[in-house]
N, C-alpha and C positions, 0 to 999 in steps of 0.2 A: 222152311220158306213159306209153307202154307200157313202156318200159325202166324208168321210175321204179316203176311198179306191180310189175314183176318183182323189182326190187331190194328194195322194201319187203317183199314176201312172203318173200323169202330172208333178209334181214338183221335185220328188226325182232324176230323171235322171239329172235334170238341177242344183239343189242346194244341192244335197246330203243330209247328215244327218241334215243340218240346216233346210231343208224343213220338214223332218221327225219329228224333234222336234217341230217346229212351228205348224204343222198340228195336232200333238198329243195334244198339249196344247189347241189349238182351239176346237178340238173335246171334250176334257175333260171339258172345259169351257161350251160348249153347253149342255153337259150332266148334269152338276151341275145346270145350269140355268133351264133346263127343270124339274129336280127333285125338285128344290126350288119352282117353280111355281105350280107344282103338289101337293106338301105337303101344300103349302099356300092355295090352292084351297080347299083341303079336311079338313084342320084343321084351327082353328083360330090362325094361326101363324103370328106373327109380328116381323119383323127384327128391332132391335134397332140400329140406326146409332151411338148413343153414345157408346154402347157396342162394335160395330164394330171398331170404332175409337180407343178405348182403347186397344183392342186386336191387332189391327194393330200397334199401338205404341209399345206394348210389343214385337211383332214380330221384329220390326225394332231394338229395343234394343238388342234382342237376336242375330239378324244377325250381328250387329256391334261387339258384344262380341265374336262371333265365327270367324268373319273375322280377328280379331287381334290375334287369336290363331291358325293359319293355320298349324303349324308344329307339333301340339300336336296329339297324337294318337286318333283314332276315338272313342275308348271305353271311353276316357275321354271327348271328345268334345260333345258326345250325352248327357250324364248326365249333363254336365256343361250347355249346351244350354237349357235343360229342366228346370234346376234350375233357370237360368236367366230369362227365359220366365215366369215360375210360380211366381217367386218373383215380376217381373214387373207387371204381370197381377193382382196379389194380391194387390200390392201397388196402382194400378189404380182402384181397385175394378171392374174389368172387368166381374166377374161372377155375376149371379143373387143373390139377397139378401138372398135367402134360403141357399146358400153356405157359408154365413158369420156368422154362428151361433156360 
């Protein structure tokens, strides 16, 4: 948080909201990485690259579907995106085997 504040003070006057967005994304990434390593250290947690790839592919398919529906209302886009993502993830068997009963 301290690093983010320092970066905000230094870069927002120069780069405006672009700097604010980039610094926020960087800070959230660092928080997520720290949480991941903390959980991994405490538990026997293993990240599956195959599962990651399948969920990433499902996300890309959802993004493409939403990209081609930009004029639709948000209350339609959100459920449509969820259905496309869920269908793609199910098709690629992205969830653990216990979910496929």
